N, CA, C and O of each residue as an XYZ file, in Angstrom:
532
protein
N     -11.757     -5.573     13.461
C     -11.387     -6.125     12.285
C     -11.472     -8.086     12.537
O     -11.123     -8.807     11.602
N     -11.932     -8.664     13.785
C     -12.082     -9.924     14.498
C     -13.062    -10.481     12.827
O     -13.962     -9.906     12.216
N     -12.342    -11.824     12.563
C     -13.253    -12.771     12.028
C     -12.291    -12.303     10.495
O     -12.992    -12.185      9.490
N     -11.037    -12.094     10.350
C     -10.250    -11.788      9.029
C      -9.732    -13.115      9.381
O      -8.998    -13.557     10.265
N     -10.756    -13.880      7.778
C     -10.005    -15.242      7.610
C      -8.313    -14.810      6.396
O      -8.450    -13.879      5.603
N      -7.136    -15.457      6.424
C      -6.839    -15.602      5.917
C      -5.948    -14.600      4.728
O      -4.906    -13.962      4.581
N      -7.421    -15.071      3.928
C      -6.803    -14.436      3.038
C      -7.581    -12.824      2.674
O      -7.439    -11.929      1.840
N      -8.241    -13.045      3.569
C      -8.469    -11.095      3.479
C      -7.303    -10.312      4.323
O      -7.128     -9.101      4.187
N      -6.661    -10.980      5.054
C      -5.312    -10.835      5.791
C      -4.740    -10.557      4.346
O      -4.334     -9.404      4.200
N      -4.634    -11.341      3.311
C      -3.376    -11.454      2.955
C      -3.704     -9.827      1.777
O      -2.975     -8.836      1.736
N      -5.194    -10.087      0.841
C      -5.742     -8.964      0.487
C      -4.985     -7.055      1.396
O      -3.801     -6.775      1.584
N      -5.431     -6.741      1.517
C      -4.808     -5.765      3.621
C      -3.700     -5.819      2.540
O      -3.712     -5.243      1.453
N      -2.399     -6.913      3.236
C      -0.997     -6.683      3.306
C      -0.892     -6.414      1.391
O      -0.544     -5.237      1.299
N      -1.019     -6.897      0.176
C      -0.686     -6.900     -0.312
C      -0.527     -5.452     -0.709
O       0.431     -4.876     -1.225
N      -2.579     -4.692     -0.065
C      -2.522     -3.025     -0.789
C      -1.913     -1.922     -0.280
O      -1.840     -0.808     -0.799
N      -1.248     -2.482      1.319
C      -0.956     -1.697      1.872
C       0.381     -1.877      1.592
O       0.931     -0.805      1.344
N       1.011     -2.709      1.547
C       2.203     -3.522      0.280
C       2.659     -2.677     -0.890
O       3.301     -1.680     -1.221
N       1.878     -3.766     -1.337
C       1.272     -3.349     -3.610
C       1.509     -1.970     -3.329
O       2.606     -1.683     -3.809
N       0.871     -0.769     -2.649
C       1.026      0.200     -2.672
C       2.691      1.338     -2.652
O       3.280      2.243     -3.243
N       2.738      0.576     -1.705
C       4.849      1.202     -1.946
C       5.411      0.373     -2.758
O       6.586      0.628     -3.021
N       4.976     -0.492     -3.216
C       5.987     -1.242     -3.958
C       5.990     -0.984     -5.658
O       6.892     -1.316     -6.427
N       4.493     -0.178     -6.069
C       4.186     -0.182     -6.760
C       4.996      1.124     -6.765
O       5.867      1.099     -7.635
N       4.952      2.581     -5.842
C       5.542      3.268     -6.233
C       7.496      3.434     -6.234
O       7.967      4.453     -6.738
N       8.190      2.652     -5.801
C       9.545      2.072     -5.734
C       9.301      1.528     -6.820
O      10.112      2.089     -7.557
N       8.547      0.570     -7.657
C       9.189      0.203     -8.725
C       9.573      0.964     -9.932
O      10.522      0.880    -10.712
N       8.012      2.126     -9.797
C       8.351      3.371    -11.062
C       9.303      4.306    -10.858
O       9.571      4.708    -11.991
N      10.268      5.148     -9.733
C      10.658      4.792     -9.372
C      12.162      4.460     -9.909
O      13.085      5.056     -9.356
N      12.391      3.749    -10.720
C      13.671      2.553    -11.120
C      14.859      3.426    -10.789
O      15.821      3.226    -10.047
N      14.336      5.015    -11.965
C      16.023      6.068    -12.218
C      16.249      6.945    -11.345
O      16.788      8.036    -11.529
N      15.710      6.355    -10.027
C      15.363      7.605     -8.822
C      16.183      7.215     -7.921
O      17.403      7.345     -7.811
N      15.239      6.624     -7.155
C      15.998      5.881     -5.624
C      14.503      5.138     -5.233
O      13.656      5.538     -4.435
N      14.493      3.903     -6.092
C      13.445      3.231     -5.547
C      13.544      2.844     -3.871
O      12.591      3.067     -3.124
N      15.361      1.979     -3.188
C      14.961      1.524     -1.915
C      15.076      1.578     -1.645
O      15.297      0.633     -0.888
N      15.390      3.076     -1.214
C      14.561      4.572     -0.466
C      13.290      5.223     -0.131
O      12.767      6.114      0.537
N      13.064      4.149     -1.080
C      11.201      5.240     -1.473
C      10.535      3.694     -1.091
O       9.426      3.822     -0.571
N      11.102      1.865     -1.281
C      11.086      0.617     -0.398
C      10.699      0.451      0.883
O       9.753      0.047      1.559
N      12.500      1.221      1.025
C      12.615      1.151      2.805
C      11.737      2.038      3.945
O      11.543      1.716      5.117
N      11.111      3.648      3.021
C      10.754      3.980      4.089
C       9.359      3.944      4.011
O       8.697      4.362      4.961
N       8.815      3.493      2.988
C       7.144      3.309      3.384
C       6.908      1.265      4.065
O       6.107      0.681      4.795
N       7.840      0.975      3.458
C       7.489     -0.801      4.171
C       7.990     -0.364      5.620
O       7.818     -1.306      6.392
N       8.623      0.886      6.334
C       8.764      1.346      7.135
C       7.616      1.218      8.336
O       7.313      0.603      9.359
N       6.967      2.925      6.858
C       5.827      3.236      7.436
C       4.452      2.798      8.349
O       3.984      3.191      9.418
N       3.900      1.334      6.916
C       3.588      0.271      7.392
C       3.925     -1.243      8.658
O       3.352     -2.101      9.329
N       5.172     -0.740      8.321
C       5.436     -1.106     10.259
C       5.066     -0.711     11.557
O       4.942     -1.243     12.660
N       4.921      0.498     11.010
C       4.820      1.054     11.891
C       3.797      1.236     12.440
O       3.985      2.087     13.310
N       2.301      0.748     12.413
C       1.587      0.772     11.793
C       0.434      0.222     12.914
O       0.622     -0.995     12.916
N      -0.430      0.451     13.664
C      -1.097      0.731     14.998
C      -2.577      0.424     14.727
O      -3.169      0.338     13.651
N      -2.910      0.315     15.678
C      -4.492     -0.774     15.562
C      -4.725     -1.861     15.417
O      -3.728     -2.566     15.265
N      -6.064     -2.555     15.385
C      -6.023     -3.564     14.331
C      -5.466     -3.621     12.926
O      -4.905     -4.668     12.601
N      -5.535     -2.776     12.176
C      -5.304     -2.682     10.495
C      -3.123     -3.039     11.016
O      -2.473     -3.970     10.539
N      -2.632     -2.121     11.901
C      -1.418     -2.819     11.939
C      -1.369     -3.372     12.774
O      -0.722     -2.788     13.643
N      -1.953     -4.871     13.244
C      -1.114     -5.482     13.765
C      -1.735     -6.416     12.739
O      -1.628     -7.434     13.423
N      -2.138     -6.719     11.940
C      -2.828     -6.977     10.309
C      -1.538     -7.334      9.324
O      -0.976     -8.320      8.848
N      -1.416     -5.532      9.332
C       0.060     -4.856      8.696
C       1.234     -6.299      9.556
O       1.524     -7.387      9.058
N       1.440     -6.030     10.218
C       2.414     -6.751     11.286
C       2.969     -8.492     10.706
O       4.042     -9.034     10.441
N       1.176     -8.967     10.732
C       1.714    -10.854     10.633
C       2.868    -10.846      9.818
O       2.799     -9.893      9.041
N       3.788    -11.435      9.685
C       4.957    -12.041      8.695
C       4.244    -12.441      7.875
O       3.214    -12.789      8.451
N       4.114    -12.715      6.176
C       3.559    -13.879      5.394
C       4.684    -13.221      4.171
O       5.177    -12.093      4.156
N       4.832    -14.064      3.437
C       4.487    -14.131      1.742
C       4.013    -13.588      1.073
O       2.967    -14.153      0.754
N       4.238    -12.189      0.302
C       3.335    -11.927     -1.194
C       3.669    -11.977     -1.792
O       4.655    -11.275     -2.016
N       2.975    -13.276     -3.088
C       4.018    -14.225     -4.152
C       3.071    -12.738     -4.925
O       3.214    -13.330     -5.994
N       2.621    -11.989     -5.154
C       2.257    -11.221     -6.577
C       2.136    -10.242     -6.710
O       1.252     -9.729     -7.395
N       3.347     -9.433     -5.836
C       4.248     -8.297     -5.759
C       5.216     -8.307     -6.669
O       6.185     -7.547     -6.664
N       4.932     -9.373     -7.672
C       6.949     -9.086     -7.648
C       6.932     -8.759     -9.685
O       7.955     -9.123    -10.266
N       5.850     -8.146    -10.519
C       5.159     -7.602    -11.589
C       6.930     -7.731    -11.763
O       7.854     -7.689    -10.951
N       6.848     -7.919    -13.358
C       7.798     -7.313    -14.490
C       7.898     -5.833    -14.505
O       8.979     -5.291    -14.735
N       6.927     -5.226    -14.292
C       6.614     -3.837    -14.621
C       5.429     -3.106    -14.433
O       4.238     -3.277    -14.692
N       6.029     -2.355    -13.972
C       3.806     -0.807    -13.538
C       3.522     -1.416    -13.638
O       3.513     -2.157    -12.655
N       2.843     -1.993    -15.081
C       1.789     -2.290    -15.165
C       1.099     -3.936    -14.392
O       0.167     -4.236    -13.644
N       2.015     -4.531    -14.990
C       2.137     -6.113    -13.919
C       1.586     -5.307    -12.265
O       0.441     -5.102    -11.860
N       2.811     -5.026    -11.669
C       2.377     -4.602    -10.073
C       0.581     -4.041     -9.920
O      -0.302     -4.753     -9.442
N       0.368     -2.606    -10.461
C      -0.670     -2.275    -10.284
C      -1.552     -3.155    -10.908
O      -2.552     -2.512    -10.590
N      -1.938     -3.953    -11.439
C      -2.735     -4.767    -11.700
C      -3.435     -6.312    -10.723
O      -4.236     -7.240    -10.828
N      -2.222     -5.568     -9.597
C      -3.460     -6.814     -8.426
C      -2.882     -5.642     -7.692
O      -1.874     -6.272     -7.370
N      -2.584     -3.915     -6.911
C      -2.312     -3.155     -6.909
C      -3.787     -2.793     -6.093
O      -4.395     -3.083     -5.063
N      -3.887     -2.050     -7.170
C      -5.332     -1.792     -7.085
C      -6.100     -2.382     -6.658
O      -6.278     -2.450     -5.442
N      -6.870     -3.057     -7.611
C      -7.443     -4.285     -7.504
C      -8.018     -4.923     -5.838
O      -9.063     -5.496     -5.528
N      -6.914     -4.549     -5.086
C      -6.200     -5.756     -3.961
C      -6.234     -3.617     -2.599
O      -6.625     -3.371     -1.458
N      -5.745     -2.962     -3.454
C      -7.165     -1.720     -2.235
C      -8.635     -1.341     -2.680
O      -9.093     -0.912     -1.621
N      -9.243     -1.283     -3.246
C      -9.787     -1.716     -3.639
C     -11.452     -2.392     -2.790
O     -12.501     -2.103     -2.214
N     -10.540     -3.498     -3.338
C     -11.409     -4.365     -2.231
C     -10.436     -5.077     -1.033
O     -10.094     -6.249     -0.875
N     -10.133     -3.793     -0.230
C      -9.270     -4.223      0.679
C     -10.717     -3.365      1.662
O     -11.363     -3.727      2.646
N     -10.757     -2.137      0.808
C     -12.111     -1.133      1.134
C     -12.801     -1.490      1.577
O     -12.861     -1.272      2.787
N     -13.843     -2.309      0.930
C     -14.802     -2.777      0.907
C     -14.851     -4.101      1.761
O     -15.920     -4.267      2.349
N     -13.832     -5.136      1.950
C     -13.554     -5.834      2.796
C     -13.649     -5.191      4.676
O     -14.174     -5.644      5.693
N     -12.944     -4.114      4.401
C     -13.139     -2.855      5.143
C     -14.155     -2.317      5.821
O     -14.141     -1.836      6.954
N     -15.613     -2.497      4.569
C     -16.655     -1.426      5.490
C     -17.074     -2.657      5.716
O     -17.154     -2.704      6.943
N     -17.664     -4.568      4.930
C     -18.150     -5.079      5.920
C     -18.093     -5.325      7.456
O     -19.044     -5.504      8.218
N     -16.921     -5.297      7.704
C     -15.383     -5.701      9.506
C     -16.156     -5.287     10.083
O     -16.992     -5.864     10.779
N     -15.850     -3.117      9.695
C     -15.166     -2.751     10.262
C     -15.390     -0.942     10.111
O     -14.913      0.149      9.797
N     -16.107     -1.433     10.435
C     -16.136      1.059      8.710
C     -15.289      2.020      9.785
O     -14.491      2.863      9.375
N     -15.473      1.866     10.787
C     -14.396      2.560     11.697
C     -12.969      2.497     10.958
O     -12.366      3.512     10.610
N     -12.352      0.776     10.697
C     -11.321      1.713     10.743
C     -10.954      1.972      9.171
O      -9.738      1.883      9.004
N     -11.847      2.337      7.692
C     -11.529      2.375      7.093
C     -10.423      3.876      6.674
O      -9.670      4.146      5.738
N     -10.872      4.610      8.007
C     -10.206      6.330      7.746
C      -8.557      5.410      8.751
O      -7.682      6.274      8.695
N      -8.180      4.610      9.238
C      -6.996      4.891      9.559
C      -6.500      3.107      8.008
O      -6.069      3.646      6.988
N      -6.519      2.068      7.894
C      -6.640      2.626      6.917
C      -6.186      3.078      5.049
O      -5.738      2.640      3.989
N      -6.634      4.059      5.629
C      -6.141      4.229      4.684
C      -4.879      5.899      4.934
O      -4.114      6.266      4.043
N      -4.981      6.488      6.088
C      -4.278      7.211      6.721
C      -2.885      6.462      7.106
O      -1.990      7.151      7.594
N      -2.722      5.376      6.945
C      -1.775      4.095      6.989
C      -1.284      4.031      5.324
O      -0.249      4.431      4.792
N      -2.294      3.462      4.850
C      -1.256      3.845      3.041
C      -0.938      5.381      2.715
O       0.251      5.685      2.616
N      -1.774      6.229      2.566
C      -1.039      7.643      2.695
C      -0.007      8.128      3.309
O       0.722      8.981      2.802
N       0.226      7.436      4.921
C       1.163      8.179      5.016
C       2.569      7.516      4.773
O       3.662      8.071      4.659
N       2.239      6.132      4.721
C       3.385      5.041      3.773
C       3.417      5.921      2.699
O       4.267      6.788      2.903
N       2.630      6.106      1.248
C       3.232      6.540      0.288
C       4.470      8.338      0.391
O       5.377      8.827     -0.283
N       3.664      8.711      1.722
C       4.212     10.032      1.783
C       5.400      9.565      2.332
O       6.334      9.674      1.537
N       5.657      9.152      3.253
C       7.128      8.536      4.360
C       8.005      8.108      2.734
O       9.110      8.592      2.490
N       7.661      7.645      2.262
C       7.896      7.010      0.098
C       8.908      8.062     -0.491
O      10.137      8.027     -0.432
N       8.050      9.058     -1.105
C       7.374      9.798     -2.276
C       8.889     10.799     -0.963
O      10.054     10.711     -1.351
N       8.690     11.366      0.002
C       9.898     11.909      0.642
C      11.195     11.108      0.903
O      12.178     11.715      0.478
N      11.418     10.179      1.353
C      12.132      9.250      0.913
C      13.215     10.383     -0.322
O      14.234     11.005     -0.621
N      12.121      9.987     -0.530
C      13.758     10.076     -2.512
C      14.002     11.374     -2.310
O      15.056     11.549     -2.920
N      13.548     12.846     -1.625
C      14.432     13.149     -1.890
C      13.596     13.990     -3.416
O      12.941     13.687     -4.413
N      14.311     15.464     -2.566
C      13.781     16.361     -4.399
C      11.788     15.848     -4.537
O      11.092     14.973     -4.022
N      11.576     16.864     -5.418
C      10.972     16.096     -5.670
C       9.881     15.620     -7.298
O      10.063     16.083     -8.424
N       8.814     14.603     -6.888
C       8.217     13.482     -7.678
C       8.294     13.683     -9.145
O       8.241     14.868     -9.475
N       8.437     12.588    -10.374
C       8.329     12.073    -11.567
C       7.382     12.884    -11.299
O       7.289     13.368    -10.171
N       6.359     13.228    -12.457
C       5.398     13.326    -13.410
C       4.732     11.318    -13.118
O       3.555     11.013    -12.928
N       5.807     10.422    -13.174
C       4.595      8.652    -12.981
C       4.818      8.305    -11.183
O       4.376      7.316    -10.598
N       5.465      9.209    -10.696
C       5.542      9.013     -9.044
C       3.813      9.754     -8.817
O       2.940      9.048     -8.312
N       3.654     10.495     -9.040
C       2.686     11.977     -8.468
C       1.882     11.185     -8.970
O       1.148     10.770     -8.073
N       1.523     10.571    -10.337
C       0.096     10.292    -11.063
C      -0.105      8.655    -10.230
O      -1.233      8.225    -10.468
N       0.689      7.733     -9.375
C       0.866      7.502     -8.733
C      -0.028      6.795     -7.898
O      -0.698      5.773     -7.752
N       0.390      8.106     -7.330
C       0.266      8.427     -6.240
C      -1.169      9.208     -5.802
O      -1.641      9.408     -4.683
N      -1.759      9.635     -7.399
C      -3.734      9.494     -7.523
C      -3.757      9.498     -7.680
O      -4.187     10.554     -8.145
N      -3.341      7.735     -9.101
C      -3.552      6.861     -9.034
C      -5.187      6.105     -7.413
O      -6.408      6.259     -7.388
N      -4.424      5.538     -6.651
C      -3.460      4.873     -5.255
C      -5.035      5.685     -4.479
O      -6.135      5.142     -4.371
N      -4.658      7.082     -4.040
C      -5.774      8.270     -3.290
C      -7.202      7.513     -4.020
O      -7.827      6.750     -3.283
N      -7.680      7.706     -5.355
C      -8.548      7.962     -5.399
C      -9.309      6.323     -5.022
O     -10.361      5.910     -4.534
N      -8.452      5.942     -5.407
C      -8.888      4.063     -5.448
C      -9.709      4.439     -3.227
O     -10.873      4.282     -2.858
N      -8.389      4.953     -2.292
C      -8.832      4.648     -1.814
C      -9.955      5.532     -1.267
O     -10.762      5.327     -0.361
N      -9.727      6.813     -2.270
C     -11.351      7.758     -1.305
C     -12.457      6.894     -1.230
O     -13.406      7.188     -0.503
N     -12.445      5.702     -2.002
C     -13.814      5.588     -3.247
C     -14.474      4.609     -1.425
O     -15.596      4.105     -1.367
């Protein structure tokens, strides 16, 4: 994952942190802060080349959408772009990225407690579908 531009790194961070942001925003009536905290901690614990990229400090400007739809419009294409980007730079890291994002999503859902709402299940399925491509 060497030779990534700052734009490439921003795409990866937008995808990973955006997936957690999307879930926490969709859980407005539940425990959005618990979801976000658990998911972000999981991302901050990532290892390998992707972990290094996610650990870099940077402001993600496009995750402040006013609705779940607006955030999804940013995050889902970033997830797709991330998978393409990783395949071009280091295909072996694609599974690592999938695992990191899936772990963060799982951590977020577990922190919520109880069973996830239908909307959280739907969003989790969308994230999984994009990562599986």
